[in-house]
N, C-alpha and C positions, 0 to 999 in steps of 0.2 A: 615324240616331239613335245606332247603335252606334259609328260612327266618331267622332261628337262626344263621346260618353262616354269613348272611348279617349283622345282628345286631352286632355280635361280631367283624366283620371286621370294621364296622363304628366306634365302640368304640375304637378299637385298633389304628385306624388312627387318631382319634380326640384327645384323652387324652394326648398323648405325646406332642401335640402342646402347652400345658400349662406348659412347662418347662421354663417359663419366670422368675421363682423365682431366678434363678442364676444371673439375671441381676439387680435385685432390692433387697434391704434390706428387711428382713421380717418385716411387719408392722401389728400392731394389727388391723388396720382399713381395711385390705384387705378382700375381700369377693369373694368367688368362687361359681358359680351357674352352674349347668348342667341340661338341660331340654331335653326331648324327645317328639317329636310330631309324632303321628301315624295317618295316614288317610287311611282308607281301605273301599272298596266298590265294586260295580259292574258297568260296563260301557257297554252301548249298542249304536250302530250307527243306525240311522233311516233307512238307505237303506237296511240293512239285518236283523236287530233285534237280532243278535247273542250277547249273554251276555259274557262279558270277565271280569275277576277279575282285580282290580287295587289297588295299594298300594303305598303310599308315606311315607317315614320314614325320619325324620329330627332330627339330634342330634346337639344341640347347647351348647357350653360351654363358659362361660365368667369368667374372673377374674378381679376384680376391686381393685385398690390400690389408695392411695392418689394422685398419679401423673401419673397413667397409667391405661390402660384397654387392656386386651388381649381377642380376640374373635376368636372362631373357630366354623364353622358350615358346616356340610356335609349333603347331601341329597341323598336318594335312590329313584328312580322312576321306578316302575315295568313296566309301559307302554313303556318307553324308554329303559328299562333295563340298566340304567346308575347309577353309584355311583359317585357323583361329589361334590367338595368343593364349597360351596356358599360364604364363607368368611373365610379368614385366615389373621388376621390383628393385629397390635399392635399400640395403640395410646398413645402418651405422652402429658401430660398437663403442660403448663407453663403459669400460670395465665390465661389471656384471649386468649391464643394461644394454638392450638392443632396441633400436628404433627402426622400423621397417615400413615402407610405403610403396604402393603400386597395385598392380593387378595380381591377385594371388588367391590361394586357398589357405584357410586357417582352421585347424582342427581342435576340437574339444572332445574329451571322452577318454575312457580307459580300456574299453573292450576291444577285441581284435576283429570280430566278424561283423558287427553292426553297432550303431550308436543311437541313443535317443537325445543326447545333449549336444551333438555336433550340429549346431544350428546356424553357424555364421554364414555358410554358403548354401545356395540353393542346389537342387538336384538336376542332373542331366539324364533324362529318360528317353532320349531320341534313339538310343540303340538298345533299349530295354535294360535288363539286368546283366551286368558284366562282372568279372572277377577282380575288379580294381576299385576299391571304395573311393580313392582320390579322384580317379577319372570320372566317377559318377557324380562329382560335385562341380558346380559351375564357378569358375574364378570370378572374383569380385574386386572392385577398387576399394582399398581400405588403408588405414593407418593403424599399426599395432605397436605397442610398447610392452616389452617383457623385461622384467628385472628379477634377479635371484638374490635372495637373502638367506641367512642361516636357517636351515630346515624349512624353507618355503620359497614360493615363486609367485609373482604377481603378473597378470596378463591383462592388458587393456586394449580394446578394439573400437575403432570409429569408422563407420561407413557413411559417406555423404549421400549416397543413394543406394540402390541395390539392383542386382541382376536377378530377375525372377527365375524360377526353375524352368528348364527347357522341357516343354511337353509338346508332343506332336498333335496337331489337329487333323492330319491326314496321313496316309501311308500305313505301314504295317503296325506302327506303335501309336496309332491315333488314340487320343483320350476321348474323342467324340464317340467312338465305338463303345466305350465302356458306359457312356451315358444312355445309349439307345434302349437297353432293357428297362431303365428307370422311367424314361419318357413313354415307353410303350405301355406302362401301367396306368397312364392318365386316361380316364374314361373318354370314350368317343364324344365328340361334340364340344370339347373344351379347348383343344389345341390342334393346330395344323403345323406340321414340321416338314420342311424340305432340307435334309441334311446337306445336300450338295450346294444349296444356295445360301447357307448360313454365312453371315458376315461377322467379323470379330473386330472389336475396338479394345483399347487397353489404357489404363491410367498411366500417367507419367511417373515412372519409378526412379528417375534420376534428377529429382529436384531436391533442394535442401530441406523441404518439408518431409522428405522420406528418410531423414537421417536415422541411423541406428548406432547405438552405443552399448557396449558390454564390458564386463570385467570378470575375471576369475582369479581366485586365490587358492593355491595348492599348499597343503601341509605335507612335507616330505619326511617321514619317519620310517626308515627302512625297518621292516619290509612292507610298511603301509604307506599308501599314497591317497590322500583325501583332498578333493577339490570342491569348492563351492563357487557358484557363479550366478550372475544376474545379467539379463540382456533385455533391452527394449528395442524393438524393431518391427519388421513385417514378416508374416508367414510367406514363404517364397512361392508356395503353390497358389494359383489363382482361385478366386471366387467368381461366381457367374451372376451378372445382372441381366435378365432376359430383356431383349428389345422386341416388344410386342406391337402388333398393329391389328386393326379391325379387318375382317374379310367380308366378302359379299355373301353372308350367311347369317341366320338368326343368332343373336347373343345366346350364350356367352362365348361362342367360338372365337378364338384369336389365332393369329398367325405368328409364329416365332421367326422373326426376320434375322436375328443374330443375337450375339451375347457381348456384353462388355466385361472384360476381365478386370476385376478389382482385387485388392489385396488387404488382408486383415492385419491391423496393428495390434501388437500384443506385448506383454511383459512376461519374461520367463525367469523363474527362480529354480535352481536345480543343484545337483551334486553329482560327483563321479568319484569313485574310489576303487582301489585295487589292493589286494592282499596277496603277497607272494610267499607261498610255502612250498619250496622246491620239492618236486618239479612242477607243482600245480600253481595256477593263478586264479583267484576269484575276483571278478570285476562286477561292480554294482553301479548303475546309473539311474537317475530318476529326477522328476521335476514336475512343474506345473506351468502350463501356458495360461496366462490371464488375458482373455480376449477383450478388445474394445467393445464388443457386443456382449455386455455383462450378463444380460438376462437371456441371451440366446434366441432373440426373436427376429433378427435380420437374417433371412435365408441366404443372402449373398456373402455373409461373413462367417468365418469359422468360429465355433463355440470354444469356450475354455476347455482344457482337457488335461488329464494326468497322463504322464508317460513313465515307464519303468522298464528296467532291464537287469538281467542277471546272466553271467557267463562264467563257466568253469573251463579252463584250458590246461593242457598238459604238453610239456616240451621235454623230449628225451635228450638229456645233455650229451649222449654219446653219438647220436646220429641225426639230431635236429628234427626228428619226427615230431609233428605238431598235430593236435586234435583239439577241437573246441566245441562245446555245446552251449548255445545261446538261446535264451528266452527273452522276447521283446513284446511289450504290450502297451495299450493305451485305453483310456476310458474318457469319452466325451461327456461333458457336463450338460444337463438340460437337453439331451438328445431327442430330436423329434424327426422320425424318418418318414413322416407323412407329407412334408412340404413338397410342392411340385418342383421347385428348383433349389431345394435346400442343399448347400454344398457339403454339409456334414453327411447327408444321406448319400450324395454322389460318391463321397470318399469312403463310405462305410462298406464293409463286406457283409453281404446278405442282410442288410438293414439293421445291423447290430451297433449299439453304442460302444461296445468294447471290441478290441482287436487283439488277437493272440497269435504270435508267430514263433516258430521253433526252427532254429538253424543248426545244422551239424556241418562242420568243416574239418578237412584233414589235408595235410601235406606230408608226403613221404619221399625222402631222397634215396636214390639207389646209386650204385656204381660210383662211390665216393662223391656223391652229390652232382654227378654229371647228368643223371636222369631224375626228373622230378615229376611225381604224380600229385595232382591237386584235385580234390572233389569237394563239393559243397551242395547242400540242399536246404531249401526253406519250405516249410509247410504252414499254410495259413488256415487256422482252425475254422473260422466262421464261414469262409467260402469253400473250404476243402480243396483249395488250389495249391499248386506246388510249382517250384522252379528248381531245376537241378543244373549244376555247372560242373564240368570236368575238363581237365587239361593234362596233357603229357608233353613234356619238353625235354629235349636231349641236347646237351652242349657239344657241338662238334669241336669247338675250341673256345678260347676266352672271348671271342668276338662274334661267334655265329652259333645259333641254335635252330633246330627244327622243332615244330610243335604241331599238335593236333588238339583241338578243343571243341566242346559241344555244349549246347544250351537246350534244356528241355522244359517246356511249359505245359501245364495240364491241370486237370481237376478230377476229383473222385466223384463229383456230383454236377452234372451238366445243368441242373436247374438252379444252381446258386450263382449269384453275381460276384465278380471279383476280377482284379486286373490280370492275374495269371490265367484265369479262364478265358478272358478276352484275347490274350496273346497266344493261345494254344496253337495257332497256325504259324507261329514264329520260331518254333523249335528248329535248330540249325546245327550244322557241323562245319568246322573250318580247319584246313591244314595249310601250313606255310612255313616260312623261314623268317627269322629275325636276326638282324645284324647290327653291330655297333661300330662306328667309325670315329 
């Protein structure tokens, strides 16, 4: 009964979004398509082996005309117990120019497995690391303008506010748990913390004062693609302002009552390029975040930092076999890992100013591409932590597939701090079926 009500609620929410006909003249060339994707199965965590049902339901509706496209997509996730819009957008076409507005994701970057310049949308870490980069981004309200010219393309983005990254403060993927080892290093007699009683407040991220603006220009000279970009906005991950009070004890002991989530304004200048030399592709990305905290003295704001990425990928033209090796890194300017509540220290791995990550990903199709094997693994050098993803999917027909997938978190050194180390109890396996209607 609950599933039926959920389906009816999604349809009721999505279908009225296509009342765009009042804005356009009726055209014989218009086309409307409604699709439903259902993914259902069972999920088990390695640490306890308990089976739990899981279901994802996605309803997507599109209407295409000669000079417009309207898109609405909503998704229900039974694990998160959430019903959320993934996209609500309207695109207008004027020759080589597209104007698009609404709730959506907007991607920058040239690499396949990871990015350092894809900064328009925040991250969604409520389910940890998953094998879909787009689903790991949180949709945002924005206006985009894209125009193509000879040997180039210009891309302009405006966001009147922003949706911060989704981070969990409790449950399996709690970010509070990753802070505990750092707070445990504070000498006795300075701070009293009751993690279960911590309260959280947050700055308003949906006012005009939090507007973000960015632009990208791409030079398209086959086989080379070079893009340069500038963006001024907010870092989507929160900083932490401690809410302290005196306790009935001699100074300097303080009680941590809660945290205020604040966000760092920055400017970003970067580039992304790719070079295709069949059957290989070389992708390079890099840039600099210029923080509003120019001298790096405000512990609640993120410091300026350099980011960089290099990726080599190979695609077999005969059977679509794909493999990629990606290196991604960053270096925080004026890093000071000694601050009690310094957000750069909390985000760092093993107290280092630099981060170095190596990712290997592969996809291999079998049986005329009806059976697909996908594996990927990331190793974090400073924390010696790792995450591995694997999936096997078989197409029963054009509309139904069965799948099995697993996620493994861990570390080669229990004494080092890192997110994958914190999540090591979240390794899981899932089997199920996916159908399209």
